[in-house]
N, C-alpha and C positions, 0 to 999 in steps of 0.2 A: 763201677769197678774200683779197684785199688789204684793208688797213685801210679804204681809201676804199670798196671794194665792200661791206664789212660795214656801214659807216655808211649807205650808200644803202639796203641791204636793211632795216636796223633802223628807219630813218626816225625816229630820236630827235631831239629839238630841239637846236639849237645855243644856246650862251650868248653874249649880247652884253654886253660890259662897256664902259661909257661913262665916260670921265674928263672932268671939267669944271673950270672955274676954281673955286676955293674958294667954297663957298656957293651955287653955281649948279645943284646937282642938281635943285632944284625945277623949274627951267625944262624940263629933260629929262623928269622924271617927270610934270609937268603935260601935256606934249605927247604922252606915250605911255601914261598911266595907264589910259585906257579900253580900250586895245588889248592891252597887255602888263603883267601884274602885275610889279613890280620889287622887288629887294632893294637897300637902301641900305647901303653899307659904311661910309661916313663922309661928310663934307661935300663931297667932290669925286669920288665914284665910286659908280655904281649898276650893277646887273647884272640882266638878265632873260633869259628863255628865249623862243625862237621857233622855229617849224618852218622847215625849209629853204626851203619854197615861199613863206614870208613874209619871208625875210631881205632881199630887195631892197626890198620896200615899207617895211620898218622903216628901212633905211639911207636911203631917200628922205625919210622923215619926219624922221629926224635931220638930214639936210642942210638942211632948211627952218628949223631952229631958228636964229634970227638970230645968237646969240653964246653963248659959254660952253663949248661942246664943244671939248676940246683933243685927245682921242684916242678911237678906237673899236677894240676888240678883238673878234674873232669867234672863239669857242672851240668847236671841234667836240666831239662826244661822245668821251670818253676810252676807252681800251681796256677798262678795268674796267667802265665803263658798258655797253659792248657785251657783255662777258662776262655781266654780270648779266641783261641783256635776253635774250640767247639761252639762257642756263641756265634762266631762268624759263619760257621757251616750252617747253623740253624737259620740265620738270616738270609743265606743264599738259597734256601729251599723255597 
């Protein structure tokens, strides 16, 4: 199938990367901490995983943050993530 079809079948989480004003990552992490564990890269960027069916809810939650968010990137599973996923399933059979 196509890359999009493989992503749909695998149902792997997407990564959401949020860039903030310097020193404002705590605003985002406080708003999402109970729902999504996050990784902090530095004082202006955090990243976390969520499933496709949660993506819109997470974006709505991010849109309610009063200030500090300057960019949001949604990163779908990479080709190598899909390969590992499907290769692992074949080994389990």
